[in-house]
C-alpha positions in Angstrom: -37.2 12.6 -2.8 -34.3 11.6 -5.1 -31.9 13.0 -2.5 -32.9 10.1 -0.3 -30.6 8.1 -2.5 -27.8 9.5 -0.4 -27.4 8.2 3.2 -25.0 9.1 6.0 -24.7 6.0 8.2 -25.3 6.8 11.9 -22.9 5.6 14.5 -25.3 3.1 16.0 -26.0 1.5 12.7 -22.2 1.3 12.0 -21.7 -0.6 15.2 -24.4 -3.1 14.1 -22.8 -3.5 10.8 -19.4 -4.2 12.3 -20.8 -7.1 14.3 -23.1 -8.5 11.6 -20.4 -8.5 8.9 -17.7 -10.4 10.9 -17.2 -14.1 10.4 -14.6 -16.7 11.3 -13.0 -19.6 9.5 -11.0 -20.3 6.4 -11.8 -20.2 2.7 -10.7 -22.2 -0.4 -7.1 -21.6 -1.5 -6.7 -19.0 -4.3 -5.8 -20.4 -7.7 -3.5 -18.2 -9.7 -3.4 -17.9 -13.5 -2.4 -15.8 -16.5 -4.6 -14.8 -19.4 -2.8 -13.7 -22.5 -4.4 -11.3 -25.0 -2.8 -11.2 -28.5 -2.4 -7.8 -30.3 -4.2 -5.7 -27.6 -4.9 -2.2 -28.9 -5.0 0.6 -26.3 -7.3 3.6 -26.3 -4.2 5.7 -27.3 -3.9 3.7 -30.5 -0.7 1.9 -29.3 -0.6 -1.8 -29.4 1.2 -4.6 -27.6 1.9 -8.0 -29.2 0.9 -9.9 -26.0 -0.8 -8.5 -22.9 -0.7 -10.6 -19.8 -3.5 -10.3 -17.2 -2.7 -12.1 -14.0 -5.5 -13.2 -11.7 -6.6 -15.2 -8.7 -9.8 -17.1 -8.4 -11.4 -18.4 -5.2 -14.3 -20.8 -5.1 -16.2 -22.6 -8.0 -18.1 -21.0 -10.8 -21.8 -21.9 -10.9 -24.4 -21.5 -13.6 -28.1 -21.2 -13.6 -30.5 -23.5 -15.5 -29.9 -21.6 -18.7 -26.1 -22.0 -18.4 -25.3 -18.4 -17.5 -22.8 -17.8 -14.7 -24.7 -16.7 -11.6 -22.2 -16.5 -8.7 -19.1 -14.6 -10.1 -17.8 -11.6 -8.2 -15.2 -9.3 -9.7 -13.2 -7.3 -7.2 -10.7 -4.8 -8.5 -7.9 -3.2 -6.6 -6.4 0.3 -6.0 -3.5 2.2 -7.7 -0.1 0.5 -7.3 -1.9 -2.5 -5.7 -2.8 -6.0 -6.9 -5.6 -8.5 -6.6 -3.4 -10.2 -3.9 -4.1 -7.2 -1.6 -7.6 -8.7 -1.0 -6.1 -11.8 0.6 -5.3 -9.9 3.8 -6.9 -10.9 7.1 -8.8 -7.7 7.2 -10.5 -8.4 3.8 -10.5 -12.1 3.0 -10.5 -13.1 6.6 -13.8 -11.3 7.1 -15.5 -11.5 3.7 -14.5 -14.8 2.1 -14.8 -17.1 5.1 -17.9 -19.2 5.9 -20.7 -16.9 6.7 -18.9 -13.9 5.3 -20.6 -11.5 3.0 -18.7 -13.0 0.1 -18.5 -16.6 1.4 -16.2 -18.3 -1.2 -18.2 -21.5 -0.8 -21.1 -19.6 -2.3 -19.4 -17.2 -4.7 -16.7 -17.5 -7.4 -14.4 -14.6 -6.6 -12.1 -13.1 -9.3 -9.2 -10.9 -8.3 -7.3 -9.6 -11.3 -4.1 -7.6 -11.4 -4.9 -4.5 -13.5 -2.7 -3.6 -16.5 0.5 -2.0 -15.1 0.1 -3.7 -11.7 1.1 -6.8 -9.9 2.0 -9.7 -12.2 0.2 -8.3 -15.2 2.0 -6.6 -18.1 3.7 -3.4 -16.9 6.5 -1.0 -17.8 9.0 -2.6 -15.5 8.8 -5.9 -17.4 11.2 -4.3 -19.9 9.6 -1.7 -22.1 9.9 0.9 -19.4 8.6 4.3 -20.7 8.0 2.6 -24.1 5.1 0.7 -22.6 1.7 1.8 -24.1 0.0 4.6 -22.1 -2.9 2.7 -20.7 -6.0 4.3 -19.1 -9.0 3.0 -17.1 -11.0 2.1 -20.2 -8.1 -0.2 -21.3 -8.0 -1.8 -17.8 -11.7 -2.5 -17.7 -11.7 -3.9 -21.3 -8.9 -6.2 -20.4 -10.8 -7.4 -17.3 -13.8 -8.1 -19.6 -11.7 -10.2 -21.9 -10.3 -12.1 -19.0 -13.8 -12.9 -17.7 -15.5 -13.7 -21.0 -12.6 -15.3 -23.0 -10.3 -16.5 -20.2 -12.6 -17.7 -17.4 -15.9 -18.3 -19.3 -17.8 -15.8 -17.1 -20.6 -14.4 -19.2 -22.3 -12.6 -16.3 -21.3 -11.1 -12.9 -23.3 -11.4 -9.7 -21.4 -8.3 -8.5 -18.7 -6.0 -9.7 -17.0 -4.1 -6.9 -13.7 -2.4 -6.3 -11.6 -0.2 -4.0 -10.2 3.2 -4.9 -9.0 2.9 -8.5 -11.0 -0.4 -8.5 -14.0 1.6 -7.3 -13.5 3.9 -10.3 -13.3 0.8 -12.5 -16.7 -0.2 -11.1 -18.3 3.0 -12.4 -16.7 2.4 -15.8 -18.0 -1.2 -15.8 -21.5 0.1 -15.0 -21.8 2.2 -18.2 -19.5 0.2 -20.5 -21.2 -3.2 -19.9 -24.5 -2.2 -18.3 -26.2 -5.6 -18.7 -23.2 -7.7 -17.5 -23.8 -7.6 -13.8 -26.6 -7.8 -11.2 -25.1 -5.2 -8.9 -22.2 -2.7 -8.5 -20.4 -1.5 -5.4 -17.7 1.1 -5.9 -15.7 1.9 -2.7 -13.7 5.1 -2.0 -14.2 6.7 -5.3 -16.1 9.4 -7.1 -17.7 9.3 -10.6 -16.1 12.5 -11.9 -13.0 13.7 -13.6 -9.8 13.5 -11.5 -9.3 17.2 -10.8 -8.5 19.7 -8.0 -6.3 18.4 -5.2 -6.7 14.8 -6.4 -5.1 15.5 -9.7 -2.5 17.9 -8.2 -1.4 15.1 -5.8 -1.1 12.6 -8.6 1.0 15.1 -10.6 3.2 15.8 -7.6 4.0 12.0 -7.4 4.7 11.8 -11.2 6.7 15.0 -11.3 8.8 14.1 -8.2 10.0 10.9 -9.9 10.7 12.5 -13.3 12.5 15.4 -11.7 15.2 13.2 -10.3 18.2 13.1 -12.7 18.8 9.5 -11.7 15.4 8.6 -13.2 17.2 9.1 -16.6 14.0 9.2 -18.7 13.0 5.9 -17.2 16.3 4.1 -18.1 17.6 3.9 -14.5 19.5 0.8 -13.4 18.8 1.5 -9.7 15.8 3.2 -8.3 16.0 7.0 -8.3 15.6 7.2 -4.6 15.6 11.0 -4.3 12.6 11.3 -6.6 10.8 8.2 -5.4 11.2 9.3 -1.8 9.7 12.7 -2.6 6.9 11.0 -4.4 5.9 9.1 -1.3 5.2 12.3 0.7 2.0 13.3 -1.2 1.1 9.6 -1.5 1.2 9.2 2.3 -1.1 12.2 2.7 -3.5 10.7 0.1 -4.0 7.6 2.2 -3.7 9.2 5.6 -6.2 9.2 8.4 -5.6 12.2 10.8 -7.3 10.3 13.7 -5.4 7.1 13.2 -2.1 8.8 12.6 -2.5 10.7 15.8 -3.3 7.5 17.7 -0.4 5.6 16.2 2.1 8.4 16.5 1.2 10.6 19.6 4.7 12.0 20.1 7.3 13.7 17.9 9.6 10.7 18.0 6.8 8.3 17.2 5.6 10.5 14.3 9.0 10.7 12.7 9.6 7.0 13.1 6.2 6.2 11.7 6.8 8.5 8.7 10.1 6.8 8.0 8.5 3.4 8.2 5.9 4.5 5.6 8.5 5.9 3.3 10.6 2.7 3.6 7.5 0.6 2.8 6.5 2.6 -0.2 9.9 3.0 -1.7 10.6 -0.6 -1.1 7.8 -2.0 -3.3 7.1 0.8 -5.8 8.8 0.8 -9.2 9.2 4.4 -10.4 8.1 3.8 -14.0 5.2 1.6 -13.0 4.2 4.3 -10.5 4.2 7.1 -13.1 2.0 5.0 -15.4 -0.4 4.0 -12.6 -1.1 7.5 -11.4 -1.4 8.9 -14.9 -3.8 6.2 -16.0 -6.7 8.2 -14.4 -6.0 11.2 -16.7 -9.1 10.9 -18.8 -11.4 9.1 -16.3 -14.8 10.8 -16.2 -18.0 8.7 -15.8 -20.2 11.8 -15.1 -21.6 12.1 -18.6 -22.4 8.4 -18.7 -24.1 7.8 -15.3 -27.6 7.6 -16.7 -26.4 4.5 -18.7 -25.8 2.5 -15.5 -28.8 0.3 -15.1 -27.7 -2.2 -12.5 -28.4 -1.3 -8.9 -25.3 0.6 -7.6 -24.3 1.3 -4.1 -21.4 3.7 -3.7 -19.6 3.7 -0.3 -17.1 6.4 0.9 -15.9 7.3 4.3 -15.9 10.7 5.9 -12.1 10.6 6.7 -11.1 9.8 3.1 -8.5 12.4 2.1 -8.7 11.4 -1.6 -12.5 11.9 -1.7 -13.3 14.5 0.9 -17.0 14.5 1.8 -17.2 18.3 2.0 -17.0 18.5 -1.8 -20.5 17.0 -1.9 -19.7 15.4 -5.3 -21.2 12.0 -4.5 -24.5 13.6 -3.4 -24.6 15.6 -6.6 -23.8 12.8 -9.0 -25.6 9.8 -7.5 -29.0 11.2 -8.4 -28.0 10.7 -12.1 -27.7 6.9 -11.6 -31.2 5.4 -12.2 -30.8 2.7 -9.5 -28.0 4.3 -7.5 -27.5 5.0 -3.9 -24.6 6.4 -1.9 -23.4 6.1 1.7 -20.7 8.0 3.6 -19.5 6.2 6.7 -18.8 8.5 9.6 -15.4 8.8 11.2 -15.0 6.3 14.1 -12.1 4.5 15.8 -12.7 1.7 13.2 -12.3 3.8 10.0 -8.8 4.3 8.6 -9.2 7.0 6.0 -9.0 6.0 2.4 -8.1 2.5 3.5 -11.5 2.0 5.0 -12.4 0.6 1.5 -10.6 -2.6 2.5 -12.4 -3.1 5.8 -15.5 -5.2 5.1 -16.0 -5.5 8.9 -17.2 -1.9 8.6 -19.3 -1.9 5.4 -20.1 -5.6 4.9 -23.6 -5.2 6.2 -24.4 -2.7 3.4 -23.0 -5.1 0.8 -25.0 -8.0 2.3 -28.2 -5.9 1.9 -27.3 -5.0 -1.7 -26.9 -8.7 -2.5 -30.1 -9.6 -0.9 -32.0 -6.8 -2.7 -30.6 -8.0 -6.1 -31.1 -11.7 -5.6 -32.9 -13.2 -8.7 
């Protein structure tokens, strides 16, 4: 019976979810801020005099009769991204608007930039390869400090995340098991990064470091040969064979689309930041700790995710170790976009709504 904790969403149910999760309107303007942590010590033993965690909040924090926060929602982003990525029309324009599953008039939404990302402290600020070698535990602990010391949030209604942020959600679950009412990791697996996943990450790192122009991280201009080579495995990580075929149905269109992707990635990626970001998962492994996760957890992946292929059956194997865990794999449709399905609440928002209703106090 425990295997019933794993669900493959049928096509007709997915269509219902797409309709039920969509909403229209606007949401309160995000408020940006920086939280500074003095003398932060990393898991590696390295320290930094001052760690900056940039964040955005949307909405107003509310408290229950005892004074405990009761409407705070933490959403954490993917590798090389930032909290600002959730302000897209596909995400905020569906989830945060009136009637949306995370209506910002009802919830206090917190969108931090992880260590090494966005406007938070990162190698490209000046330390380059001298920046401390952070990992996911460091990133989650910094988020906890932001919430508790910076924003006065002593409890979360929900902790969720996409890709790397999904992996952070698993870490949140066993590191601070009493801190949240519910968890929803998207596009992630609760096991060590190994196999093709780790190989792809190492390809990205090695491609940059193999370029002589990288100069041990001391480049004045981007090492474009190595950075371009690094984008190739990255493109495959986030690709959707169905969507790529639809977007590029001819040889000319395919090559043009490839070049546009390369230009986009090389345009915004910093080589040193990229090395650190992809290596930060090196010791991630929630598997031995899954029984410590007590909050109801709903893991959602998609069948066309090239980072977390469903044929590995890892999610099915591991979810039964989570006392209140459940897992869903969304089928491939014209609406799913591979790994990036994690940022389409129009597809999975109905499942989140059900989780919130089931965990309402």
